[in-house]
C-alpha positions as a Markdown table, in Angstrom:
| # | Residue | x | y | z |
|---|---|---|---|---|
| 1 | Met | 5.7 | -36.9 | -5.8 |
| 2 | Thr | 9.0 | -35.3 | -4.9 |
| 3 | Ala | 10.7 | -35.8 | -1.6 |
| 4 | Phe | 10.7 | -32.9 | 0.8 |
| 5 | Gln | 14.0 | -31.2 | 1.1 |
| 6 | Pro | 15.0 | -29.3 | 4.2 |
| 7 | Gly | 14.7 | -25.6 | 3.6 |
| 8 | Gln | 12.6 | -26.0 | 0.5 |
| 9 | Ala | 9.6 | -24.3 | 2.0 |
| 10 | Gln | 11.7 | -21.4 | 3.2 |
| 11 | Gln | 13.2 | -21.0 | -0.3 |
| 12 | Glu | 9.7 | -21.0 | -1.9 |
| 13 | Gln | 8.5 | -18.4 | 0.6 |
| 14 | Gln | 11.5 | -16.2 | -0.1 |
| 15 | Gln | 10.8 | -16.4 | -3.8 |
| 16 | Arg | 7.1 | -15.5 | -3.3 |
| 17 | Asp | 8.1 | -12.6 | -1.1 |
| 18 | Lys | 10.7 | -11.4 | -3.6 |
| 19 | His | 8.1 | -11.6 | -6.4 |
| 20 | Phe | 5.5 | -9.7 | -4.3 |
| 21 | Ala | 8.0 | -6.9 | -3.4 |
| 22 | Met | 9.1 | -6.5 | -7.0 |
| 23 | Ser | 5.7 | -6.6 | -8.6 |
| 24 | Gly | 4.7 | -3.2 | -7.3 |
| 25 | Arg | 1.7 | -4.4 | -5.4 |
| 26 | Pro | 2.6 | -2.6 | -2.1 |
| 27 | Val | 2.7 | 0.7 | -4.0 |
| 28 | Ile | -0.6 | 0.3 | -5.9 |
| 29 | Gly | -2.7 | -0.8 | -2.9 |
| 30 | Pro | -5.9 | 1.3 | -3.8 |
| 31 | Trp | -6.1 | -0.4 | -7.2 |
| 32 | Leu | -5.9 | -3.9 | -5.9 |
| 33 | His | -9.2 | -5.9 | -5.9 |
| 34 | Gly | -10.2 | -7.7 | -2.8 |
| 35 | Gly | -11.1 | -7.3 | 0.8 |
| 36 | Pro | -14.6 | -6.9 | 2.2 |
| 37 | Ala | -17.0 | -4.9 | 0.1 |
| 38 | Leu | -18.4 | -1.6 | 1.5 |
| 39 | Ser | -20.4 | -1.1 | -1.7 |
| 40 | Pro | -20.5 | -2.9 | -5.1 |
| 41 | Gly | -17.7 | -0.7 | -6.3 |
| 42 | Val | -15.6 | 0.0 | -3.2 |
| 43 | Ser | -13.7 | -2.5 | -1.0 |
| 44 | Leu | -12.7 | -1.8 | 2.5 |
| 45 | Tyr | -9.0 | -1.8 | 1.6 |
| 46 | Ser | -9.6 | 0.8 | -1.2 |
| 47 | Phe | -11.6 | 2.9 | 1.3 |
| 48 | Phe | -8.7 | 2.9 | 3.8 |
| 49 | Gly | -6.2 | 3.7 | 1.0 |
| 50 | Tyr | -8.2 | 6.7 | -0.3 |
| 51 | Cys | -8.6 | 8.0 | 3.3 |
| 52 | Leu | -4.9 | 7.8 | 3.9 |
| 53 | Leu | -4.3 | 9.5 | 0.6 |
| 54 | Val | -6.6 | 12.4 | 1.6 |
| 55 | Ile | -4.9 | 12.7 | 5.0 |
| 56 | Ala | -1.5 | 12.8 | 3.3 |
| 57 | Ala | -2.6 | 15.5 | 0.9 |
| 58 | Ile | -4.0 | 17.6 | 3.7 |
| 59 | Leu | -0.7 | 17.3 | 5.7 |
| 60 | Ala | 1.3 | 18.2 | 2.6 |
| 61 | Val | -0.8 | 21.3 | 1.9 |
| 62 | Arg | -0.3 | 22.4 | 5.6 |
| 63 | Val | 3.4 | 22.1 | 5.2 |
| 64 | Leu | 3.4 | 24.0 | 1.9 |
| 65 | Val | 1.4 | 26.8 | 3.6 |
| 66 | Gln | 3.9 | 27.0 | 6.4 |
| 67 | Val | 6.8 | 27.1 | 4.0 |
| 68 | Phe | 5.5 | 29.8 | 1.7 |
| 69 | Arg | 3.7 | 31.9 | 4.2 |
| 70 | Ser | 5.0 | 35.5 | 4.0 |
| 71 | Asp | 4.8 | 36.3 | 7.7 |
| 72 | Thr | 7.6 | 38.6 | 8.6 |
| 73 | Gly | 6.4 | 39.2 | 12.1 |
């Protein structure tokens, strides 16, 4: 067993955080497996991710409609 060195736990946590951030996991949230299951094929986290994706798409379409509307009045 190795002796505990001061700051070793913090260094290990920083390395894990760096690996997590560089792995792309925060970007591909809907494709991660885990979380409570709503049905056999859909987890709660995936459900939230897809709902946010739909909301973002609706907002983007609203912006595009406002930009390209040919209202000269």
